PDB file with one MODEL, atoms N, CA, C and O in Angstrom:
MODEL        1
ATOM      1  N   MET A   1     -70.692 -45.086 -47.856  1.00  0.00           N
ATOM      2  CA  MET A   1     -69.439 -45.287 -48.547  1.00  0.00           C
ATOM      3  C   MET A   1     -69.116 -46.779 -48.654  1.00  0.00           C
ATOM      4  O   MET A   1     -68.804 -47.266 -49.740  1.00  0.00           O
ATOM      5  N   ALA A   2     -69.188 -47.501 -47.550  1.00  0.00           N
ATOM      6  CA  ALA A   2     -68.895 -48.930 -47.564  1.00  0.00           C
ATOM      7  C   ALA A   2     -69.931 -49.664 -48.401  1.00  0.00           C
ATOM      8  O   ALA A   2     -69.610 -50.647 -49.069  1.00  0.00           O
ATOM      9  N   LEU A   3     -71.151 -49.199 -48.367  1.00  0.00           N
ATOM     10  CA  LEU A   3     -72.219 -49.832 -49.145  1.00  0.00           C
ATOM     11  C   LEU A   3     -71.966 -49.656 -50.642  1.00  0.00           C
ATOM     12  O   LEU A   3     -72.249 -50.557 -51.431  1.00  0.00           O
ATOM     13  N   GLU A   4     -71.438 -48.506 -51.028  1.00  0.00           N
ATOM     14  CA  GLU A   4     -71.094 -48.252 -52.431  1.00  0.00           C
ATOM     15  C   GLU A   4     -70.026 -49.228 -52.912  1.00  0.00           C
ATOM     16  O   GLU A   4     -70.077 -49.715 -54.041  1.00  0.00           O
ATOM     17  N   LYS A   5     -69.067 -49.503 -52.046  1.00  0.00           N
ATOM     18  CA  LYS A   5     -68.009 -50.440 -52.410  1.00  0.00           C
ATOM     19  C   LYS A   5     -68.573 -51.839 -52.628  1.00  0.00           C
ATOM     20  O   LYS A   5     -68.178 -52.537 -53.562  1.00  0.00           O
ATOM     21  N   PHE A   6     -69.497 -52.244 -51.762  1.00  0.00           N
ATOM     22  CA  PHE A   6     -70.123 -53.553 -51.928  1.00  0.00           C
ATOM     23  C   PHE A   6     -70.958 -53.596 -53.204  1.00  0.00           C
ATOM     24  O   PHE A   6     -70.975 -54.606 -53.908  1.00  0.00           O
ATOM     25  N   ASP A   7     -71.652 -52.494 -53.497  1.00  0.00           N
ATOM     26  CA  ASP A   7     -72.440 -52.435 -54.733  1.00  0.00           C
ATOM     27  C   ASP A   7     -71.532 -52.563 -55.958  1.00  0.00           C
ATOM     28  O   ASP A   7     -71.849 -53.289 -56.901  1.00  0.00           O
ATOM     29  N   ARG A   8     -70.395 -51.849 -55.936  1.00  0.00           N
ATOM     30  CA  ARG A   8     -69.448 -51.930 -57.052  1.00  0.00           C
ATOM     31  C   ARG A   8     -68.865 -53.342 -57.163  1.00  0.00           C
ATOM     32  O   ARG A   8     -68.691 -53.870 -58.261  1.00  0.00           O
ATOM     33  N   LEU A   9     -68.565 -53.943 -56.001  1.00  0.00           N
ATOM     34  CA  LEU A   9     -68.039 -55.299 -55.982  1.00  0.00           C
ATOM     35  C   LEU A   9     -69.068 -56.279 -56.554  1.00  0.00           C
ATOM     36  O   LEU A   9     -68.733 -57.160 -57.345  1.00  0.00           O
ATOM     37  N   GLU A  10     -70.309 -56.109 -56.142  1.00  0.00           N
ATOM     38  CA  GLU A  10     -71.389 -56.965 -56.635  1.00  0.00           C
ATOM     39  C   GLU A  10     -71.559 -56.794 -58.154  1.00  0.00           C
ATOM     40  O   GLU A  10     -71.734 -57.771 -58.882  1.00  0.00           O
ATOM     41  N   GLU A  11     -71.507 -55.578 -58.602  1.00  0.00           N
ATOM     42  CA  GLU A  11     -71.638 -55.293 -60.029  1.00  0.00           C
ATOM     43  C   GLU A  11     -70.466 -55.919 -60.810  1.00  0.00           C
ATOM     44  O   GLU A  11     -70.662 -56.526 -61.863  1.00  0.00           O
ATOM     45  N   GLY A  12     -69.266 -55.760 -60.280  1.00  0.00           N
ATOM     46  CA  GLY A  12     -68.086 -56.334 -60.932  1.00  0.00           C
ATOM     47  C   GLY A  12     -68.155 -57.852 -60.994  1.00  0.00           C
ATOM     48  O   GLY A  12     -67.829 -58.462 -62.012  1.00  0.00           O
ATOM     49  N   LEU A  13     -68.587 -58.458 -59.880  1.00  0.00           N
ATOM     50  CA  LEU A  13     -68.731 -59.913 -59.861  1.00  0.00           C
ATOM     51  C   LEU A  13     -69.805 -60.369 -60.830  1.00  0.00           C
ATOM     52  O   LEU A  13     -69.667 -61.413 -61.468  1.00  0.00           O
ATOM     53  N   GLY A  14     -70.865 -59.602 -60.945  1.00  0.00           N
ATOM     54  CA  GLY A  14     -71.928 -59.940 -61.895  1.00  0.00           C
ATOM     55  C   GLY A  14     -71.412 -59.940 -63.320  1.00  0.00           C
ATOM     56  O   GLY A  14     -71.706 -60.849 -64.096  1.00  0.00           O
ATOM     57  N   ARG A  15     -70.639 -58.913 -63.666  1.00  0.00           N
ATOM     58  CA  ARG A  15     -70.049 -58.847 -65.013  1.00  0.00           C
ATOM     59  C   ARG A  15     -69.076 -60.003 -65.238  1.00  0.00           C
ATOM     60  O   ARG A  15     -69.037 -60.607 -66.309  1.00  0.00           O
ATOM     61  N   LEU A  16     -68.300 -60.289 -64.208  1.00  0.00           N
ATOM     62  CA  LEU A  16     -67.334 -61.379 -64.300  1.00  0.00           C
ATOM     63  C   LEU A  16     -68.044 -62.718 -64.520  1.00  0.00           C
ATOM     64  O   LEU A  16     -67.623 -63.506 -65.367  1.00  0.00           O
ATOM     65  N   LEU A  17     -69.101 -62.978 -63.776  1.00  0.00           N
ATOM     66  CA  LEU A  17     -69.860 -64.222 -63.925  1.00  0.00           C
ATOM     67  C   LEU A  17     -70.514 -64.305 -65.296  1.00  0.00           C
ATOM     68  O   LEU A  17     -70.545 -65.370 -65.912  1.00  0.00           O
ATOM     69  N   PHE A  18     -71.037 -63.177 -65.773  1.00  0.00           N
ATOM     70  CA  PHE A  18     -71.641 -63.156 -67.096  1.00  0.00           C
ATOM     71  C   PHE A  18     -70.594 -63.489 -68.159  1.00  0.00           C
ATOM     72  O   PHE A  18     -70.852 -64.278 -69.068  1.00  0.00           O
ATOM     73  N   SER A  19     -69.413 -62.884 -68.039  1.00  0.00           N
ATOM     74  CA  SER A  19     -68.327 -63.162 -68.988  1.00  0.00           C
ATOM     75  C   SER A  19     -67.920 -64.626 -68.922  1.00  0.00           C
ATOM     76  O   SER A  19     -67.688 -65.258 -69.952  1.00  0.00           O
ATOM     77  N   PHE A  20     -67.833 -65.164 -67.712  1.00  0.00           N
ATOM     78  CA  PHE A  20     -67.464 -66.562 -67.532  1.00  0.00           C
ATOM     79  C   PHE A  20     -68.477 -67.484 -68.202  1.00  0.00           C
ATOM     80  O   PHE A  20     -68.092 -68.419 -68.904  1.00  0.00           O
ATOM     81  N   GLU A  21     -69.765 -67.231 -67.994  1.00  0.00           N
ATOM     82  CA  GLU A  21     -70.812 -68.060 -68.591  1.00  0.00           C
ATOM     83  C   GLU A  21     -70.786 -67.951 -70.114  1.00  0.00           C
ATOM     84  O   GLU A  21     -70.972 -68.944 -70.816  1.00  0.00           O
ATOM     85  N   THR A  22     -70.558 -66.750 -70.615  1.00  0.00           N
ATOM     86  CA  THR A  22     -70.475 -66.545 -72.063  1.00  0.00           C
ATOM     87  C   THR A  22     -69.300 -67.323 -72.645  1.00  0.00           C
ATOM     88  O   THR A  22     -69.428 -67.979 -73.679  1.00  0.00           O
ATOM     89  N   LEU A  23     -68.158 -67.243 -71.972  1.00  0.00           N
ATOM     90  CA  LEU A  23     -66.971 -67.967 -72.436  1.00  0.00           C
ATOM     91  C   LEU A  23     -67.158 -69.476 -72.342  1.00  0.00           C
ATOM     92  O   LEU A  23     -66.678 -70.218 -73.199  1.00  0.00           O
ATOM     93  N   GLN A  24     -67.845 -69.926 -71.315  1.00  0.00           N
ATOM     94  CA  GLN A  24     -68.127 -71.357 -71.181  1.00  0.00           C
ATOM     95  C   GLN A  24     -68.976 -71.842 -72.358  1.00  0.00           C
ATOM     96  O   GLN A  24     -68.696 -72.883 -72.952  1.00  0.00           O
ATOM     97  N   THR A  25     -70.002 -71.084 -72.680  1.00  0.00           N
ATOM     98  CA  THR A  25     -70.876 -71.438 -73.800  1.00  0.00           C
ATOM     99  C   THR A  25     -70.091 -71.440 -75.104  1.00  0.00           C
ATOM    100  O   THR A  25     -70.220 -72.357 -75.915  1.00  0.00           O
ATOM    101  N   GLU A  26     -69.285 -70.417 -75.298  1.00  0.00           N
ATOM    102  CA  GLU A  26     -68.464 -70.327 -76.512  1.00  0.00           C
ATOM    103  C   GLU A  26     -67.487 -71.498 -76.589  1.00  0.00           C
ATOM    104  O   GLU A  26     -67.263 -72.054 -77.664  1.00  0.00           O
ATOM    105  N   ASN A  27     -66.918 -71.863 -75.467  1.00  0.00           N
ATOM    106  CA  ASN A  27     -65.973 -72.988 -75.411  1.00  0.00           C
ATOM    107  C   ASN A  27     -66.665 -74.283 -75.841  1.00  0.00           C
ATOM    108  O   ASN A  27     -66.107 -75.058 -76.617  1.00  0.00           O
ATOM    109  N   ILE A  28     -67.857 -74.512 -75.347  1.00  0.00           N
ATOM    110  CA  ILE A  28     -68.617 -75.715 -75.701  1.00  0.00           C
ATOM    111  C   ILE A  28     -68.908 -75.723 -77.202  1.00  0.00           C
ATOM    112  O   ILE A  28     -68.753 -76.747 -77.867  1.00  0.00           O
ATOM    113  N   GLU A  29     -69.331 -74.569 -77.728  1.00  0.00           N
ATOM    114  CA  GLU A  29     -69.623 -74.466 -79.159  1.00  0.00           C
ATOM    115  C   GLU A  29     -68.373 -74.726 -79.992  1.00  0.00           C
ATOM    116  O   GLU A  29     -68.432 -75.410 -81.014  1.00  0.00           O
ATOM    117  N   LEU A  30     -67.247 -74.181 -79.556  1.00  0.00           N
ATOM    118  CA  LEU A  30     -65.997 -74.389 -80.292  1.00  0.00           C
ATOM    119  C   LEU A  30     -65.543 -75.843 -80.231  1.00  0.00           C
ATOM    120  O   LEU A  30     -65.037 -76.379 -81.216  1.00  0.00           O
ATOM    121  N   ARG A  31     -65.720 -76.474 -79.090  1.00  0.00           N
ATOM    122  CA  ARG A  31     -65.365 -77.896 -78.977  1.00  0.00           C
ATOM    123  C   ARG A  31     -66.238 -78.748 -79.897  1.00  0.00           C
ATOM    124  O   ARG A  31     -65.751 -79.672 -80.548  1.00  0.00           O
ATOM    125  N   ASP A  32     -67.532 -78.426 -79.943  1.00  0.00           N
ATOM    126  CA  ASP A  32     -68.438 -79.149 -80.836  1.00  0.00           C
ATOM    127  C   ASP A  32     -68.026 -78.949 -82.293  1.00  0.00           C
ATOM    128  O   ASP A  32     -67.999 -79.900 -83.074  1.00  0.00           O
ATOM    129  N   ALA A  33     -67.706 -77.705 -82.652  1.00  0.00           N
ATOM    130  CA  ALA A  33     -67.282 -77.411 -84.025  1.00  0.00           C
ATOM    131  C   ALA A  33     -65.985 -78.143 -84.355  1.00  0.00           C
ATOM    132  O   ALA A  33     -65.822 -78.662 -85.459  1.00  0.00           O
ATOM    133  N   LEU A  34     -65.073 -78.182 -83.403  1.00  0.00           N
ATOM    134  CA  LEU A  34     -63.807 -78.878 -83.606  1.00  0.00           C
ATOM    135  C   LEU A  34     -64.043 -80.366 -83.812  1.00  0.00           C
ATOM    136  O   LEU A  34     -63.422 -80.986 -84.675  1.00  0.00           O
ATOM    137  N   GLY A  35     -64.935 -80.933 -83.024  1.00  0.00           N
ATOM    138  CA  GLY A  35     -65.275 -82.353 -83.192  1.00  0.00           C
ATOM    139  C   GLY A  35     -65.861 -82.625 -84.563  1.00  0.00           C
ATOM    140  O   GLY A  35     -65.522 -83.620 -85.203  1.00  0.00           O
ATOM    141  N   ALA A  36     -66.743 -81.740 -85.016  1.00  0.00           N
ATOM    142  CA  ALA A  36     -67.347 -81.906 -86.342  1.00  0.00           C
ATOM    143  C   ALA A  36     -66.287 -81.790 -87.430  1.00  0.00           C
ATOM    144  O   ALA A  36     -66.308 -82.545 -88.402  1.00  0.00           O
ATOM    145  N   LYS A  37     -65.362 -80.849 -87.273  1.00  0.00           N
ATOM    146  CA  LYS A  37     -64.284 -80.696 -88.258  1.00  0.00           C
ATOM    147  C   LYS A  37     -63.385 -81.923 -88.259  1.00  0.00           C
ATOM    148  O   LYS A  37     -62.904 -82.346 -89.310  1.00  0.00           O
ATOM    149  N   GLY A  38     -63.159 -82.491 -87.089  1.00  0.00           N
ATOM    150  CA  GLY A  38     -62.357 -83.712 -87.007  1.00  0.00           C
ATOM    151  C   GLY A  38     -63.001 -84.849 -87.791  1.00  0.00           C
ATOM    152  O   GLY A  38     -62.316 -85.592 -88.494  1.00  0.00           O
ATOM    153  N   LEU A  39     -64.320 -84.983 -87.667  1.00  0.00           N
ATOM    154  CA  LEU A  39     -65.035 -86.008 -88.421  1.00  0.00           C
ATOM    155  C   LEU A  39     -64.965 -85.726 -89.919  1.00  0.00           C
ATOM    156  O   LEU A  39     -64.824 -86.641 -90.731  1.00  0.00           O
ATOM    157  N   GLU A  40     -65.067 -84.450 -90.269  1.00  0.00           N
ATOM    158  CA  GLU A  40     -64.972 -84.051 -91.678  1.00  0.00           C
ATOM    159  C   GLU A  40     -63.586 -84.378 -92.245  1.00  0.00           C
ATOM    160  O   GLU A  40     -63.463 -84.854 -93.373  1.00  0.00           O
ATOM    161  N   VAL A  41     -62.562 -84.120 -91.460  1.00  0.00           N
ATOM    162  CA  VAL A  41     -61.189 -84.416 -91.894  1.00  0.00           C
ATOM    163  C   VAL A  41     -61.031 -85.924 -92.120  1.00  0.00           C
ATOM    164  O   VAL A  41     -60.446 -86.343 -93.119  1.00  0.00           O
ATOM    165  N   GLU A  42     -61.543 -86.725 -91.208  1.00  0.00           N
ATOM    166  CA  GLU A  42     -61.437 -88.177 -91.358  1.00  0.00           C
ATOM    167  C   GLU A  42     -62.170 -88.651 -92.607  1.00  0.00           C
ATOM    168  O   GLU A  42     -61.667 -89.508 -93.334  1.00  0.00           O
ATOM    169  N   ALA A  43     -63.351 -88.102 -92.860  1.00  0.00           N
ATOM    170  CA  ALA A  43     -64.109 -88.476 -94.048  1.00  0.00           C
ATOM    171  C   ALA A  43     -63.341 -88.088 -95.320  1.00  0.00           C
ATOM    172  O   ALA A  43     -63.321 -88.841 -96.294  1.00  0.00           O
ATOM    173  N   LEU A  44     -62.718 -86.917 -95.301  1.00  0.00           N
ATOM    174  CA  LEU A  44     -61.942 -86.482 -96.468  1.00  0.00           C
ATOM    175  C   LEU A  44     -60.703 -87.347 -96.672  1.00  0.00           C
ATOM    176  O   LEU A  44     -60.325 -87.629 -97.809  1.00  0.00           O
ATOM    177  N   LYS A  45     -60.070 -87.767 -95.583  1.00  0.00           N
ATOM    178  CA  LYS A  45     -58.918 -88.665 -95.695  1.00  0.00           C
ATOM    179  C   LYS A  45     -59.329 -89.989 -96.337  1.00  0.00           C
ATOM    180  O   LYS A  45     -58.619 -90.531 -97.184  1.00  0.00           O
ATOM    181  N   GLU A  46     -60.491 -90.500 -95.916  1.00  0.00           N
ATOM    182  CA  GLU A  46     -60.987 -91.749 -96.495  1.00  0.00           C
ATOM    183  C   GLU A  46     -61.293 -91.565 -97.977  1.00  0.00           C
ATOM    184  O   GLU A  46     -61.003 -92.445 -98.788  1.00  0.00           O
ATOM    185  N   LYS A  47     -61.873 -90.432 -98.328  1.00  0.00           N
ATOM    186  CA  LYS A  47     -62.189 -90.155 -99.726  1.00  0.00           C
ATOM    187  C   LYS A  47     -60.914 -90.070-100.560  1.00  0.00           C
ATOM    188  O   LYS A  47     -60.862 -90.609-101.665  1.00  0.00           O
ATOM    189  N   VAL A  48     -59.892 -89.405-100.044  1.00  0.00           N
ATOM    190  CA  VAL A  48     -58.613 -89.299-100.756  1.00  0.00           C
ATOM    191  C   VAL A  48     -58.019 -90.688-100.949  1.00  0.00           C
ATOM    192  O   VAL A  48     -57.510 -90.998-102.027  1.00  0.00           O
ATOM    193  N   ALA A  49     -58.077 -91.519 -99.929  1.00  0.00           N
ATOM    194  CA  ALA A  49     -57.530 -92.881-100.031  1.00  0.00           C
ATOM    195  C   ALA A  49     -58.280 -93.669-101.107  1.00  0.00           C
ATOM    196  O   ALA A  49     -57.661 -94.387-101.893  1.00  0.00           O
ATOM    197  N   ARG A  50     -59.608 -93.541-101.147  1.00  0.00           N
ATOM    198  CA  ARG A  50     -60.395 -94.234-102.174  1.00  0.00           C
ATOM    199  C   ARG A  50     -60.031 -93.728-103.573  1.00  0.00           C
ATOM    200  O   ARG A  50     -59.891 -94.510-104.513  1.00  0.00           O
ATOM    201  N   LEU A  51     -59.881 -92.417-103.691  1.00  0.00           N
ATOM    202  CA  LEU A  51     -59.535 -91.838-104.997  1.00  0.00           C
ATOM    203  C   LEU A  51     -58.138 -92.269-105.440  1.00  0.00           C
ATOM    204  O   LEU A  51     -57.918 -92.515-106.626  1.00  0.00           O
ATOM    205  N   GLU A  52     -57.203 -92.362-104.513  1.00  0.00           N
ATOM    206  CA  GLU A  52     -55.859 -92.838-104.841  1.00  0.00           C
ATOM    207  C   GLU A  52     -55.918 -94.283-105.331  1.00  0.00           C
ATOM    208  O   GLU A  52     -55.239 -94.654-106.289  1.00  0.00           O
ATOM    209  N   GLU A  53     -56.738 -95.090-104.662  1.00  0.00           N
ATOM    210  CA  GLU A  53     -56.908 -96.481-105.060  1.00  0.00           C
ATOM    211  C   GLU A  53     -57.508 -96.558-106.466  1.00  0.00           C
ATOM    212  O   GLU A  53     -57.052 -97.331-107.308  1.00  0.00           O
ATOM    213  N   GLU A  54     -58.527 -95.750-106.698  1.00  0.00           N
ATOM    214  CA  GLU A  54     -59.183 -95.719-108.003  1.00  0.00           C
ATOM    215  C   GLU A  54     -58.199 -95.256-109.087  1.00  0.00           C
ATOM    216  O   GLU A  54     -58.178 -95.810-110.186  1.00  0.00           O
ATOM    217  N   LYS A  55     -57.399 -94.254-108.777  1.00  0.00           N
ATOM    218  CA  LYS A  55     -56.405 -93.763-109.730  1.00  0.00           C
ATOM    219  C   LYS A  55     -55.421 -94.863-110.093  1.00  0.00           C
ATOM    220  O   LYS A  55     -55.072 -95.029-111.261  1.00  0.00           O
ATOM    221  N   LEU A  56     -54.975 -95.610-109.099  1.00  0.00           N
ATOM    222  CA  LEU A  56     -54.051 -96.709-109.342  1.00  0.00           C
ATOM    223  C   LEU A  56     -54.695 -97.770-110.233  1.00  0.00           C
ATOM    224  O   LEU A  56     -54.059 -98.289-111.151  1.00  0.00           O
ATOM    225  N   HIS A  57     -55.938 -98.082-109.963  1.00  0.00           N
ATOM    226  CA  HIS A  57     -56.675 -99.074-110.750  1.00  0.00           C
ATOM    227  C   HIS A  57     -56.807 -98.607-112.202  1.00  0.00           C
ATOM    228  O   HIS A  57     -56.590 -99.387-113.130  1.00  0.00           O
ATOM    229  N   VAL A  58     -57.161 -97.342-112.395  1.00  0.00           N
ATOM    230  CA  VAL A  58     -57.300 -96.783-113.739  1.00  0.00           C
ATOM    231  C   VAL A  58     -55.948 -96.786-114.459  1.00  0.00           C
ATOM    232  O   VAL A  58     -55.869 -97.106-115.646  1.00  0.00           O
ATOM    233  N   ARG A  59     -54.902 -96.432-113.738  1.00  0.00           N
ATOM    234  CA  ARG A  59     -53.561 -96.428-114.333  1.00  0.00           C
ATOM    235  C   ARG A  59     -53.184 -97.824-114.827  1.00  0.00           C
ATOM    236  O   ARG A  59     -52.630 -97.974-115.916  1.00  0.00           O
ATOM    237  N   LYS A  60     -53.488 -98.843-114.021  1.00  0.00           N
ATOM    238  CA  LYS A  60     -53.190-100.217-114.420  1.00  0.00           C
ATOM    239  C   LYS A  60     -53.962-100.589-115.679  1.00  0.00           C
ATOM    240  O   LYS A  60     -53.414-101.215-116.587  1.00  0.00           O
ATOM    241  N   LYS A  61     -55.236-100.203-115.735  1.00  0.00           N
ATOM    242  CA  LYS A  61     -56.048-100.504-116.918  1.00  0.00           C
ATOM    243  C   LYS A  61     -55.491 -99.808-118.151  1.00  0.00           C
ATOM    244  O   LYS A  61     -55.400-100.408-119.222  1.00  0.00           O
ATOM    245  N   VAL A  62     -55.118 -98.540-117.997  1.00  0.00           N
ATOM    246  CA  VAL A  62     -54.559 -97.790-119.125  1.00  0.00           C
ATOM    247  C   VAL A  62     -53.254 -98.423-119.575  1.00  0.00           C
ATOM    248  O   VAL A  62     -53.023 -98.566-120.776  1.00  0.00           O
ATOM    249  N   ASP A  63     -52.403 -98.801-118.642  1.00  0.00           N
ATOM    250  CA  ASP A  63     -51.139 -99.462-118.996  1.00  0.00           C
ATOM    251  C   ASP A  63     -51.399-100.762-119.757  1.00  0.00           C
ATOM    252  O   ASP A  63     -50.715-101.056-120.737  1.00  0.00           O
ATOM    253  N   THR A  64     -52.385-101.536-119.307  1.00  0.00           N
ATOM    254  CA  THR A  64     -52.734-102.785-119.983  1.00  0.00           C
ATOM    255  C   THR A  64     -53.221-102.508-121.400  1.00  0.00           C
ATOM    256  O   THR A  64     -52.814-103.173-122.352  1.00  0.00           O
ATOM    257  N   LEU A  65     -54.102-101.511-121.524  1.00  0.00           N
ATOM    258  CA  LEU A  65     -54.614-101.168-122.853  1.00  0.00           C
ATOM    259  C   LEU A  65     -53.503-100.676-123.775  1.00  0.00           C
ATOM    260  O   LEU A  65     -53.468-101.023-124.956  1.00  0.00           O
ATOM    261  N   LEU A  66     -52.598 -99.868-123.231  1.00  0.00           N
ATOM    262  CA  LEU A  66     -51.481 -99.378-124.042  1.00  0.00           C
ATOM    263  C   LEU A  66     -50.571-100.522-124.475  1.00  0.00           C
ATOM    264  O   LEU A  66     -50.079-100.537-125.603  1.00  0.00           O
ATOM    265  N   SER A  67     -50.354-101.460-123.594  1.00  0.00           N
ATOM    266  CA  SER A  67     -49.538-102.628-123.938  1.00  0.00           C
ATOM    267  C   SER A  67     -50.209-103.441-125.037  1.00  0.00           C
ATOM    268  O   SER A  67     -49.546-103.875-125.980  1.00  0.00           O
ATOM    269  N   ARG A  68     -51.499-103.647-124.925  1.00  0.00           N
ATOM    270  CA  ARG A  68     -52.228-104.393-125.962  1.00  0.00           C
ATOM    271  C   ARG A  68     -52.182-103.656-127.290  1.00  0.00           C
ATOM    272  O   ARG A  68     -51.990-104.270-128.340  1.00  0.00           O
ATOM    273  N   LEU A  69     -52.359-102.335-127.244  1.00  0.00           N
ATOM    274  CA  LEU A  69     -52.314-101.527-128.451  1.00  0.00           C
ATOM    275  C   LEU A  69     -50.930-101.592-129.087  1.00  0.00           C
ATOM    276  O   LEU A  69     -50.790-101.721-130.303  1.00  0.00           O
ATOM    277  N   ASP A  70     -49.916-101.501-128.237  1.00  0.00           N
ATOM    278  CA  ASP A  70     -48.536-101.585-128.738  1.00  0.00           C
ATOM    279  C   ASP A  70     -48.301-102.943-129.393  1.00  0.00           C
ATOM    280  O   ASP A  70     -47.646-103.032-130.431  1.00  0.00           O
ATOM    281  N   GLY A  71     -48.833-103.985-128.790  1.00  0.00           N
ATOM    282  CA  GLY A  71     -48.728-105.331-129.358  1.00  0.00           C
ATOM    283  C   GLY A  71     -49.415-105.425-130.711  1.00  0.00           C
ATOM    284  O   GLY A  71     -48.898-106.040-131.643  1.00  0.00           O
ATOM    285  N   LEU A  72     -50.583-104.809-130.805  1.00  0.00           N
ATOM    286  CA  LEU A  72     -51.307-104.822-132.080  1.00  0.00           C
ATOM    287  C   LEU A  72     -50.544-104.060-133.157  1.00  0.00           C
ATOM    288  O   LEU A  72     -50.475-104.493-134.307  1.00  0.00           O
ATOM    289  N   ILE A  73     -49.974-102.924-132.775  1.00  0.00           N
ATOM    290  CA  ILE A  73     -49.226-102.109-133.738  1.00  0.00           C
ATOM    291  C   ILE A  73     -47.991-102.862-134.219  1.00  0.00           C
ATOM    292  O   ILE A  73     -47.660-102.830-135.404  1.00  0.00           O
ATOM    293  N   GLN A  74     -47.313-103.535-133.299  1.00  0.00           N
ATOM    294  CA  GLN A  74     -46.090-104.256-133.670  1.00  0.00           C
ATOM    295  C   GLN A  74     -46.392-105.472-134.520  1.00  0.00           C
ATOM    296  O   GLN A  74     -45.584-105.846-135.370  1.00  0.00           O
ATOM    297  N   SER A  75     -47.531-106.090-134.311  1.00  0.00           N
ATOM    298  CA  SER A  75     -47.866-107.290-135.094  1.00  0.00           C
ATOM    299  C   SER A  75     -48.470-106.930-136.451  1.00  0.00           C
ATOM    300  O   SER A  75     -48.628-107.799-137.308  1.00  0.00           O
ATOM    301  N   ALA A  76     -48.799-105.693-136.644  1.00  0.00           N
ATOM    302  CA  ALA A  76     -49.408-105.294-137.929  1.00  0.00           C
ATOM    303  C   ALA A  76     -48.413-105.085-139.030  1.00  0.00           C
ATOM    304  O   ALA A  76     -48.794-104.749-140.151  1.00  0.00           O
TER     305      ALA A  76
ENDMDL
END
């Protein structure tokens, strides 16, 4: 009877340790994935900033061209 209890305890501890190791591995994988996503987010932020800069530059060029065109139309 007492031996059965120890066997059940050993079995329960084995399952518990297996679950712990599985969760540890999953935790490491999730941390790695989170780190990769963080790098991806930073890269996307940089890309958005570059695109905003480019948009501003294009807008300035278009405004300049429109002003020149307006000048040509008025002088004609």
